[in-house]
C-alpha positions in Angstrom: 4.3 -15.7 45.8 4.7 -18.1 42.8 6.8 -21.2 43.5 9.8 -22.2 41.3 7.7 -25.1 40.0 4.8 -22.7 39.0 7.2 -20.3 37.3 8.8 -23.2 35.5 5.4 -24.5 34.3 4.5 -21.0 33.1 7.8 -20.6 31.3 7.4 -23.9 29.6 3.9 -23.1 28.4 5.0 -19.8 27.0 7.9 -21.4 25.2 5.6 -24.2 23.9 3.2 -21.6 22.5 6.1 -19.9 20.6 7.3 -23.2 19.2 3.8 -24.0 18.0 3.6 -20.6 16.3 6.9 -21.4 14.5 5.6 -24.8 13.5 2.3 -23.3 12.1 4.4 -20.8 10.1 6.7 -23.5 8.6 4.6 -24.4 5.5 4.1 -20.7 4.7 7.8 -20.0 5.1 8.5 -22.8 2.6 5.7 -21.6 0.2 6.9 -18.0 0.0 10.7 -18.4 0.1 12.1 -16.5 -2.9 8.8 -14.8 -3.6 8.2 -11.0 -3.9 5.7 -9.2 -1.7 4.8 -5.6 -2.5 3.5 -3.7 0.5 1.7 -0.4 0.3 2.2 1.5 3.6 0.1 4.5 4.5 -2.9 5.7 6.5 -2.8 6.6 10.1 -0.3 3.8 10.9 2.4 6.0 9.2 1.9 8.7 11.9 2.3 6.3 14.9 6.0 5.7 15.9 5.1 2.4 17.6 3.3 1.0 14.6 6.1 2.3 12.3 8.6 0.4 14.4 6.4 -2.8 14.2 6.0 -2.3 10.4 9.8 -2.0 10.0 10.4 -5.1 12.0 7.9 -7.1 9.9 9.6 -6.0 6.7 13.0 -6.9 8.0 11.7 -10.3 9.2 10.3 -11.0 5.7 13.7 -10.3 4.1 15.4 -12.5 6.7 13.2 -15.5 5.9 13.9 -15.3 2.2 11.0 -13.2 1.0 11.7 -10.1 -1.1 9.6 -7.2 0.3 9.1 -4.1 -1.9 7.6 -1.1 0.0 5.5 1.6 -1.7 4.4 4.4 0.7 1.8 7.2 0.6 1.8 10.5 2.4 -1.3 12.5 1.6 -1.8 13.8 5.2 1.8 14.9 5.4 1.6 16.7 2.1 -1.5 18.4 3.3 0.1 19.6 6.5 3.1 20.9 4.5 0.9 22.7 2.0 -1.0 24.3 4.9 2.2 25.4 6.6 3.2 27.1 3.4 -0.1 28.7 2.9 -1.0 26.7 -0.2 -4.7 25.7 -0.5 -5.7 22.3 -1.7 -8.6 21.3 -3.9 -9.8 17.7 -4.4 -11.8 16.1 -7.2 -13.1 12.5 -6.6 -10.5 12.1 -3.8 -7.6 13.3 -5.9 -5.7 16.4 -5.1 -5.6 19.0 -7.9 -1.8 19.5 -8.3 -0.3 22.6 -9.8 3.5 22.9 -10.3 4.1 24.4 -6.9 2.0 21.6 -5.2 3.8 19.0 -7.2 7.2 20.3 -6.0 6.0 20.1 -2.4 4.6 16.6 -2.9 7.9 15.4 -4.2 9.8 17.0 -1.4 7.6 15.4 1.2 7.2 12.0 -0.4 10.7 11.3 -1.9 12.4 13.3 0.8 11.0 13.4 4.3 8.8 10.3 4.4 10.9 8.1 2.2 14.1 8.6 4.2 12.2 8.3 7.5 11.0 4.8 6.4 14.6 3.9 5.4 15.7 4.9 8.8 13.0 2.8 10.6 14.1 -0.2 8.6 17.8 0.4 9.4 17.0 0.6 13.1 15.2 -2.7 12.9 18.3 -4.3 11.5 17.6 -4.1 7.7 19.2 -2.4 4.8 16.9 -0.3 2.6 17.3 2.0 -0.3 14.9 4.9 -0.7 14.0 5.7 -4.3 11.1 7.2 -6.3 9.6 6.2 -9.6 11.8 8.7 -11.3 15.0 6.8 -10.4 16.4 4.6 -13.2 13.4 5.4 -15.4 11.3 3.0 -13.2 7.9 4.6 -13.8 6.9 6.5 -16.9 3.6 8.3 -16.0 0.7 9.6 -18.0 -1.5 12.4 -17.0 -4.8 11.6 -15.2 -8.0 13.3 -16.1 -11.0 13.3 -13.7 -14.7 13.7 -14.4 -16.6 16.0 -12.1 -20.2 15.3 -11.2 -22.8 16.2 -13.9 -24.2 19.7 -13.9 -27.9 19.9 -12.9 -29.7 23.1 -14.1 -32.3 25.0 -12.1 -35.1 22.9 -13.5 -33.5 19.8 -12.3 -32.6 18.5 -15.7 -29.2 16.9 -16.6 -27.1 19.3 -18.6 -25.1 16.5 -20.2 -21.9 14.6 -19.7 -19.7 15.0 -16.6 -17.2 17.8 -16.9 -13.5 16.7 -17.4 -11.4 18.4 -14.8 -7.7 19.1 -15.3 -6.0 17.7 -12.1 -2.6 19.2 -13.1 0.4 17.1 -12.3 -1.5 14.0 -11.2 -0.5 10.9 -13.0 -0.7 7.1 -13.2 1.9 4.5 -14.3 2.0 4.0 -18.1 5.1 1.9 -18.2 7.2 0.3 -15.4 10.8 -0.9 -15.7 11.6 -3.1 -12.8 15.4 -3.2 -13.3 16.1 -0.9 -10.4 13.9 -2.9 -8.0 15.3 -6.2 -9.2 18.9 -5.0 -8.7 18.2 -3.7 -5.1 16.5 -7.0 -4.1 19.3 -9.1 -5.6 21.8 -7.1 -3.6 20.0 -8.2 -0.4 18.4 -4.8 0.3 14.8 -3.5 0.5 13.4 -1.0 -2.0 11.3 1.8 -0.4 9.5 3.6 -3.2 7.9 7.1 -3.3 4.9 7.3 -5.6 6.4 9.9 -8.0 6.8 9.3 -11.8 8.1 11.3 -14.8 6.0 11.8 -18.0 7.1 11.6 -21.6 7.1 15.4 -21.4 9.7 15.4 -18.7 7.2 16.6 -16.1 7.0 15.2 -12.6 3.7 13.5 -11.7 2.3 12.7 -8.3 0.7 9.2 -8.3 -1.8 7.6 -5.9 0.2 5.2 -3.7 -2.4 2.4 -4.1 -2.3 2.7 -7.9 1.5 2.8 -7.8 1.8 -0.3 -5.6 -0.7 -2.3 -7.7 1.1 -1.5 -11.0 4.5 -2.4 -9.5 3.1 -5.7 -8.1 1.7 -6.6 -11.5 4.9 -5.7 -13.3 6.9 -7.8 -10.8 4.5 -10.7 -10.9 4.4 -10.5 -7.1 3.1 -13.3 -5.0 1.3 -10.9 -2.8 0.3 -7.2 -2.7 -0.6 -5.9 0.7 -2.6 -2.7 1.0 -2.4 -1.5 4.6 -5.4 0.6 5.4 -7.4 2.1 8.3 -10.1 -0.6 8.2 -10.0 -4.4 8.9 -10.5 -5.2 5.2 -13.6 -5.3 3.0 -16.8 -5.5 5.1 -20.3 -6.7 4.2 -23.5 -4.7 4.9 -23.5 -6.1 8.5 -19.9 -4.9 9.0 -18.5 -8.4 9.0 -15.2 -9.1 7.4 -15.2 -10.7 3.9 -12.1 -12.9 3.9 -12.1 -14.1 0.2 -13.2 -12.2 -2.9 -12.8 -12.4 -6.7 -13.1 -9.6 -9.2 -16.7 -10.9 -10.0 -17.6 -10.6 -6.2 -16.2 -7.1 -6.1 -18.3 -6.0 -9.1 -21.4 -7.3 -7.4 -20.5 -5.6 -4.1 -20.0 -2.3 -5.9 -23.3 -2.6 -7.8 -25.4 -3.3 -4.7 -23.7 -0.6 -2.7 -21.9 -2.8 -0.2 -18.7 -1.1 -1.0 -18.6 2.6 -1.7 -16.5 5.8 -1.4 -12.7 5.4 -1.1 -12.9 1.6 -1.0 -14.1 1.4 -4.7 -10.8 2.8 -6.2 -8.8 0.7 -3.8 -10.5 -2.5 -4.9 -10.3 -1.4 -8.6 -6.5 -1.4 -7.9 -6.7 -4.9 -6.5 -8.7 -6.2 -9.5 -6.2 -4.6 -11.9 -3.2 -6.1 -10.0 -4.5 -9.7 -10.0 -5.7 -9.6 -13.6 -2.3 -8.2 -14.7 0.0 -10.7 -13.0 0.0 -10.4 -9.2 -1.1 -13.7 -7.6 -3.2 -12.2 -4.9 -3.9 -8.9 -3.0 -4.7 -8.6 0.7 -6.5 -5.6 2.2 -5.9 -5.4 5.9 -5.7 -3.0 8.9 -2.3 -1.4 9.2 -3.2 -0.2 12.7 -3.1 -3.7 14.1 0.4 -4.6 15.2 2.0 -7.3 13.0 -1.2 -7.7 11.0 0.8 -8.6 7.9 2.6 -11.5 9.7 -0.7 -12.8 11.0 -2.0 -12.8 7.4 1.1 -14.4 5.9 2.1 -17.0 8.5 -1.1 -18.2 10.1 -4.1 -20.2 8.8 -6.6 -17.7 10.2 -5.4 -14.7 8.3 -6.1 -11.1 9.2 -7.8 -9.3 6.2 -9.5 -9.7 2.8 -7.8 -11.8 0.2 -8.5 -11.0 -3.5 -7.4 -13.3 -6.3 -8.4 -13.9 -9.9 
């Protein structure tokens, strides 16, 4: 059995470690006070209640120390499950879901309804005050239609039949213009905006927007200090699967050219490059499955993901 002296020593050591953690965080708290952080929340972390609880606590903590967090969330898997339950088949082109009017209605219901309000609830339970909105509210996001190019057609003789085919994705959009008035108003009122990636076009139609793209454009429009993309990987990896901690747009272009990055990481990093070139100070790609990964990245010297800056 441990003696009182041993318990006391153990307790003091634990308290000292906590004090040292706070001391390490001090310069970062001072640096980021009053700054805006845009956080894209998605991936498998969204489906894990424990990780969702940790995420909500992190967001509330950021607000409590004087940072303005703005949350943009995804919901592709949840949309897929709802469509399946309704007997609606999904088709994808280059990773984007072909979205007809019926699919767009389901996507808005899931994103702006179920997921958005669930996140608001998690933040409330963690002691914060959040307001759930979509890009349609207050004319925040005016979207334009996205066209996608399918792979080139190869004929029976193996010859290239010409340019890639342009595929109509339906009601899939990307931000054309962003008015940050609603976001600024919510933050100034001491609350946390939670934004569903839905926008409205000049034609009045509702468009589903990729959450990474939405978050990047909002971060640029706000001139955010940081954009965090929470993913299902530790960050950007080299060919030996080691984490690359610091990258520039030029580095990313080289990594794409030599095949180090491929697949879904390419459009994600294109979003990062656009964000830093359009006004966001830096973007961090990190693993949303790691508890409190965002706090480790922000408030420690070691960091936890890949930092991209112009």
